[in-house]
N, C-alpha and C positions, 0 to 999 in steps of 0.2 A: 736451494734446499732449506736454508734457514727460514725463508718465507713460508714454505710449505709446512715446516715444523710448527711455526707459530700459528698458521691457519688451523691446523689440527688441534693444537693445544687450546686455542681460543674456542673452537667449536665444542670440544669436550667440556670446557668450563661452562659454556652457555647451557648445554644440555643438563649438566649436573646441578648447576645453580638455578635452573628453570627460569632463566631470564638474563638479559644483558646487564642489568644493574648488579646482580649478584656476581656475575662473571667478571665484570670490571673491578669489583672490590677484591675478588679473589686473585686476579692477575695484577692488580696494582696499576691499572690504566684507566683512562676516562671511558665512559659509556659509548661515546661516539666512535672511538677507535675500535671497540669490539664490534659495533654495528657495521662499520665500514669493512672490517676484515671478513665478517660473515658474508656480506654482500659480494665481495670480491671472490670469495671461495665458491659461492653459488654460481656466479658468472663464469668462473673458470671451469667448473664441472658441468655447467649447462643444465642444472636441475635445482629444484627447490628443496632445501634441507629442513627449513623451519617454517611453520605457519604462525605469523605474528599478528596480534591484535593489541588494542590499547590495554586490555586487562589480562591477557593470557598468552601463552606460547606453547605450541605442541611440535612434535618432531614428525616429519613425514616418513614414509617407508624407506626412502633413500637415505634420509637423515639417520634413521635408526641403524641401517646397515653401516653407514660411514662411522657412526659413533662406536659401534662394537669393534670395527677394524682399527680405527684410530686409537682407541684405548689400548688395545694390545700392542700396537706399534710404539706408542709413547712409553708404555711401561717396559717393553722389551729394550727400547733405546736407553731408558734411564738405568735399568739394571745392568745393561752391558757397559755403559759408561762408568757406573759405580765400580763394577768388578775390574775393569781394565785400569781405571785410575788408581785403584788401591793395590793392584797386582794380586788380588785374591777376591774372595766373596765377602770381604769385610763390609759391614754396614756403615753407611755414611749419610750425611745430610741431617735433616731434622724430622723427628717423630712427634707429632702433636696428638695428645690423648686427652679426652674429656672424661670425667668421672664424677660420681656422686660424692658429696663432701665427707660423710662419716666413713664410708667404705674406702674412699680415697686416702684419707689420713691414716686409717688404721691398717689397711691391707694393701691397697694399690701402690701408694707412694714408696714403701720399702722395696716392693718388687720392681717398680720402675727404676729406682735408684740402682738396684743390683744389676738390672739389664743395662743401664748406662755404663756402669763400671766394666761390664763384659765387652762393651763396644765403644772404645774411647773416641772413635771418629764419628760417632753418632750423638747428636744433641737431642735429649728427650725432654719435651716440654709437657708438663701435666697441668691441666686446668680443672680445678675442683669446684663444682657447683651443682646444687640439687635440682636445677631446672633442666629440662630436656633441650639440649642444644641441637641446632641444625648443622649436622656434620659437614655437609658440602659447603653451604653458604658461609660458615664460620671458619672454614679452612682446617678442620681436624682430619687426621688420618683415620681415626676410629674413636669410638666412645664405649665406655663400660656402663651398662645399665642393669639395674636389679628390677626387672619387670618382664612382662610378656611383650613380645615385639608386635607393634601395631602397624608400623609403616612398612608396606610390602615392597617398597623400593630399596630397602636395606636388607643386608644379610646379617644373620646373627649366629654366633657360635657359643655354645654354653661352655663356660670355664669353671663353674663352681655352683654349689647349691647353698642356700641360706635358710636356716631355721629361724622361726620367730618365737620369742619368749614373752609371755605376759608376766609382769613383775611390779612390785611396789616395795617401799622401804619398810623395815620392821616397825618404825614409829607410826607410819600411816596405818598399817595393819592392826597395830595395838589399839589405835584410836577408832578405827572404823570396822574392824572385823575382817576375817579372811574369807573370800568368796570360795565356795565349794563346787558351784556349778556356774556355767557361763551366764545364766540369767540372774545370778546373784549380783552381777555387775550393774544391774539397773539401780541399785542402791548406792553405787560408788561414784567417785569423781574420776573421769577419764582424762588422760593426757594424749591428745591425738596428733597424728602426722598430717599436716594440711595439704600435702601434695598427693594424697590418696583419698579416694572416696571412703567415707566413714564405714559404709557397709562392708567394704573390702578390708579395711583396717581392723574392725571389730568382728572378724569372721572366725568361725570355729568348725572343727570336724567332730562328728559323733564317734566316740571310740567304739561304739557297738556296730558301726558300719552304716549308720543312717546318713542322710544327705547333709552337706555342709549348710550352715546357717549363720546369720549375723545377729548381733544384739545391739539395740539402740542405746548405747552408753552415753550418759550425759558427759559432754566433753567441753567444759568452759575454757580450757586452755588448749590451743592448737598452735603448732609451729612447724616450719618446713625443714627441720633438721633433727635427725635422730639423736645426736649427741646432746642437743639442748633438751630434748625430752627426757633422756637418761638423767641429766642433772636435776631436772624438775622432780623426777621420781625419787631420786636420792634424797632430796630436800623434803620429801613427804607430802608433795602437793597432789598426788593421785596415783592412778595405775596406768602404766604404759605397756604397749605391745610392740616390741622392737626386735629387729634382727639380733640374733644371739651374739654375734661378734661385737655389737655395740655394748651389750650389758654383761658379757662374760666375766670381765675383771671385777666389776662392781658386785656381782653375785659371789665371786670367789672371796672377796673381802668382807662379805656380809652386809654390804650397803644396800643391796636389793635382794628380795626373796622371790624365786620363781613361783608362779601360780598356774593352776589348771593345766599342768603339763600333758595330761592325757587328751586334752581337747584342742591342742594347738593346731593352727591351720597348716595346710600343706606347705612344704618348702618352696621357695621361689628361686628360679635360676638367675645366675649372674651371667650376662652375655657380653661378648665383645661384638660390637656392631659396626659395620662399615658399608660403604656404598656397593651396590651390585657390580661385581667385576669378575671376569674370567681369570685374570692374572693379577694378583695382589702385588704391590711393591714389596721387595724383599724385606724391608724394615718392618712393614706391617705384619707380614706373614710370620716373620721370626718372633716378633713380640707376642703375637697371639699364641704361637706354639710354646713360647716360654711361660706365659701365664697358665696355660693348660697344664703343663708339666709341673710347675711349682704348686699350683692349687691342688692338683691331684695328689701330690706327695704329702700334703699337710694332713 
């Protein structure tokens, strides 16, 4: 029975990692051991599960059927063991969450710490980085992303909305003037977020109901972190267009002044993103529900 469990666990890892190397890394074994176990599984079942080549791997129809059934079995087994071992539905094990740096520090980390306090048998590990992580290959249970979902192999649940605020320091505005219309920004110095296309970063909505548009703002300073852009704006180096949660306190303290508020671009959703599954592990499902409840209450 243990061999069959490991067969299924290995097969699921190969499918989700899209290859033997990623599965071996995820499982902590050598690549040859993964390949051997998959071959033995195919021999025992008498059918081909994966189509392998030197450059790619795909799942056969039989493999797709086995993946869906194996995933449910493994997750049901894990949840059953967790519940029986604890004598209740208490959450146990490790929850690995990836998130963007600024949102992670200011919003996600306090909530993750609160969730960990509520579940003392659960270890919550938060990895903050502004790059887009590969959830499966890097061993994360879920990721928090502030963007539209592009990868159709992932499921996304909206947990909050983020407004953006164009802003600059009073000193900068005193020296360079206050823009009254988006195209006034052509005469200003921009501070841009390098992980986003500039046309998307410097985009605006017409308050009269016209189509959205972008402005080609001169942006001699670009950085991949919102908090760094906020500090550059506070120091008077230009105008930034940032999520409101990053600049809210600086605006309240008078260090930054909001601009063109009637023209701000549409809000962006904050998503909890995880691999496609019919049955989420209890710890993942509970954390997503917690985030949705806490973010809605704010």
